[in-house]
N, C-alpha and C positions, 0 to 999 in steps of 0.2 A: 483349515489352517491357512493363514495368509501366505501366499507363495513367495512373495518378496522376503517376508520375515523368515520363512523357512529356509530360503537360500542363504541368508545371513547366518542363521544358526548352523547350517551345514558347513559353511565356510569356517566359522569359529571352531566347530567340533573337529574338523579335519586338520586345521592348523594345530590344535592341541594334540591330536593323535600323532601327527608327523613330528612335532617337537619332542614328544615322549619317545618315539621310535629312534630318533637321532641320538638320544641320551642312553639308549640301550634298555628302555623300559617297554616290555611287551605284554599283551594280554594273550591268553591261551587260544582264543578264537576271534577272528575278524570276519564278520559277514558284511560284504560290501555290495550294495545293490541300488537300484533306482533307475528311472527313465533317463536321467542325465549322467553319462558315464564319467565326466571329468573328475569329480571328487572321489568316487570309488577307485578309479585308476591311479589318481594322485597318491592315495594312501597305500595302495598295493605296490606301486613303484618305490615308495619310501621304505616299505618293509623289505622288499627285495634288495634294496641298496644297503640297508643298515643291519639286517638281522644276522646274516652269516658272513664272516670274513671271506674275502675272495679265495684264500687258500683252502678253505673248508667247504666251499660250495659243492664240489664234486661228490662229496660223501654225505653232506648234511642238508642239501637243498633239493627238493623235489617239486618240479612244476609240471602239472598235467592239465588236461582239458576235459571239460564235462562230457563231451560227446564220446570220449575214449575210455572213461573209467566209470566204475560203479561206486556207490557209497561204501560198500564193503572194502574195496581196494583202497579207497582214501583212508578209511579208518585203520586198515592194516598198516599203511604207510605212517599214519599219525601216531600209532602205538609203538613204532620202533624207537629205540633209544639212539641218541646221537653217537657218532663214532669219534671218540676222543675229543669231545667238544662240549660246551655248555648247553647248547640247544640245537635243534634241527627245525627246518622250515618246510612246510608242505603248503603249496599254493595250487588251488583249483581255479583255473580261468574258464570263462564261458560256462560257468556252472549251471546256468539256466537250462543247459542241454542234458543235465543229469535227470534221468527219469525217477530215480529213487533218492533224490536229495534229502527228503525228509528223514531218511535213516541216519543221517549225520547227527541227529538229535541223541542217538545212543552214545556216540562218542562224547558229546557235550556233557552228558551225565557224569562222566568220569574222565576228564581230559588229562593228558600226560603233562606234567609240569615242564618237561624239557622240550615240548613241541609247541611251535606256533603254527596254527592252521588258519589259512586265509582262503575264504570262499568268495570268489569274485563273479558276480553276474553282470552281463552286458545288456544294458537297457531292459532290465527285467527285475522282478522282485519275487521273493518267496512269500508264501501265504502267512500273513501275520497272525492268523488265528491258530496256526499249527505249532507243533512241539519244537521244531528246529529253530524257528525265529525266537520263540520265547526262551529257549535254552541259551542261544547265542547272546541274547540281550542280557541274560542273567549273569553269565560268566565272562563275557568278552565285550567287544565293541561292535555295534551295528551302525553302519552308515547307510542311510536311506535317502538318496539324492533325487529330489523331484526335478522334472524338466521345468525350465523357466518359460513363461509366456513371452511372446514377442515384445509386448510393451514393457517387460521387466528388464530386457537385455541392456538398453542404454544405461540404466542405473547400475547394473552389474559391471558394465565396462568402466564406468567412472570409478567404482570402488576398486576394481582390479588395477586400473592405472594408478590410482592413489597408492596402492600397496607397492607399486614399482617406483614410487617417488615422482610420478607424473600427474599433471592436471590435464584432463582432456575436456575441451569446451563441449557443452551439451549438444550443439548442432553436430559437432564432429562425432560424438558418441552415437547419435542417431544415425548418421550416415554410415559409420562403421557397422552398426547393428544391421542395417539394411543390406550391406554388402556381404557380410560374413554369415548372417543367419542366426539361428538360436542355439547352435551347438557350441558349448563353451570351449571345447578343445580347439575348434576352428578359430575362435576369437583369440585364444592364447597364441596360436601359431601366427595369425595375422599381426598380433601385437609384437611378437618377437621379430618378425620381418620388418615391421615399421620402426621399432626402436633401433635396429641396426642401421637403418637408412637415415635416421635423424642426425643432425650435427651433434657432436659431443657437447654435453652440458645442457641440452634441451630439457626444459622442465614443463613446457606447455605444448599440448598437441592441438592443432587447429583444423578446421575444415580443409584448408589448403594442404595441410600435411597428409590428410586422408586421401584427398583427390590425387595428389602427386604420387603417393607411395602405395596406395591400395588399388588404385585403378577404377574408381567410381566417381562420377561427376555429380556434385550436388544439384547442378542445374537441371538434370534429368533423373531425378530419383523419386521414389514413392514418398519419401519424407517431404520433398519440395512440392509434390502434387497435393498432399494433404494441406500444406501451408497455403497454397494458392486457392484451394477450395474454401479454407477458413475465411479468407478475405474476399472470396468470390471474384477473383481476377480471371475472368473467363478465357481470354486469349492465351495467357500463360499456362493455365491449367490444361486446356485442350492441346497445346503444343507439347507439354510434358507427357500427357497421356498417349499421344500419337508416337512419341519417341520411345516411351517405355514399351508400348505394344509391338514395336518393330524389332525389339531385341530378340535374338535367336532363342534365348532360354526363358522368355517371358511366359508366365503361367498366371492366368486370371485368378484362380483361387487364392494364391499368395497375396496378390494385390488387394483383393477384396478383404482378406483377413486384416491387413494393415488399415484399410479404410474403415472397417468395422470398429477397430479399436479407437480410431480417431472420432468417429461419430458417436460411439457409445460414451466417450468422455464428454463430448459436447452435450449429449442428452443429460448425463448425470450433473454436469455443471449448470446447465440451464435449469434443471429441476431444483438445484440448490439455490440458485439466485431467485427463482420465482417464489421461494418460500418466504422471502422478505428479509429485511435486515442486512447487516454486513457480515458475510461469512468470515470466520477465522481462518488462519493459516491451516489449522488442523482440519477444518471442514473442507477446504479446497483440496488438501492432500487426499482426503477420502473420496472426493468426487472425481479427482484426476489421478487415479492410482498409477504409480510408476513414472509420473511426469515430473521432470525437473522444473522448479519454480521459474526458471528462465523463460519457459514457454507460456506462462499464465497469461501474459499480455495478448498472445495470439488467440487464446480461448475466450478472452473478454470480447474480442471482435467476432469470433465464430458463433457465440450464442446470440449475437444480434442478427447475424445472417441466417442462423438456423435455430430459431426458438423451438421449444419442446415439440410442438406438432410437426414442424419441418424436420427436426432431428429424427423423430420417430418414422416419418416418411422416408428419410434417407436410409435408415436401417432396414426398412421393408424392401427398398430398392436393392440394397446390398444382398439381402437374402435371396432375392429373385436372381440376381446376376451370379451369385455363388452357385446356384442351381444350374444356370445356363453354362457357366464355366466348367462344370463337372459333367457336361454332356447330358444334362437333365431333359432337354427337349428332343434329344436324339438327332439333332441336326449338326452337320459339320460345315455348313455353307458360310457361316460367319466365324471369322478367326477370333482368338482371344484378344488380340490387339484392337480389333474393330469393336468388340464388346466393351473394352475399357473406355474407348473414346465415347461410345454411346452412353455408358454409365456416367461418365464425367459430365457430359452435356446435361443429362437429366438431373444430376445432383446440383449443377449450377442453376438450373431453372426452377428449383423448389422455392 
């Protein structure tokens, strides 16, 4: 399954669930799981907010943790009738810690109409081949939220900002993605902080806004390093690499991952162009997955500087330096920062 398409589907699915929950419409069982916790937790929070009125929570809302309960205890709680109320809510958080979670399938075979059972796993999933997953899918809602790849994050940021009535420039989205990483919850928190700092009435977010409010400089970012490598601007690329490598929290494997995404796109785009003819917008989108068309012009230059054989050599270099960055040679004499400068120089000389 295409990961970007999957994330869009999850977003739409969760929006639909949250909308139903807000109107008082509930399923008997919610199985919330996946490597990306943002969407499962969003649904769980909505259910906790809207399922039981505040004055009834003491008697009709039970929140427990997977490491502290057994499936039998959860089933016993779920089979209780609500006290002078329409329904009760049972939530199991950190459910991946339950050793006998599969036994919840027995409850799903005959759920109580007056109970809403929420099973929330954190960065984990149940076995889809087994009974509990199949039963939850049949009678309730299953949210299976995959982690997004680093190259998909800028597109997600743009979509999320659009949902907030904001347009974020593609370079700004790339810069924010580099700063905040791939966890969607962190990106949402950074967005909340940013929007509070922007002047009232702002509808467009620029690179300057990200630099000023998030605390990262475009001038010395991995995003800017890939750009200078595309154009083979050696002095600038080496300067950026040296600056990045001097950062206290710099780790070579993360930088190599971003560079791999970049050169993999160059390779795919170069292969497309070498096949002859004029590629369509759809062909370009397939060759440059997750890339905003704003950046296509850069890749037109990049494939000239790194035709297919050179792009393949670049990827081979990145594999080598990924190995070195993870201590593959057993040596600690060369720092990660020095390795990045060395790698950058070799990429420029291809």
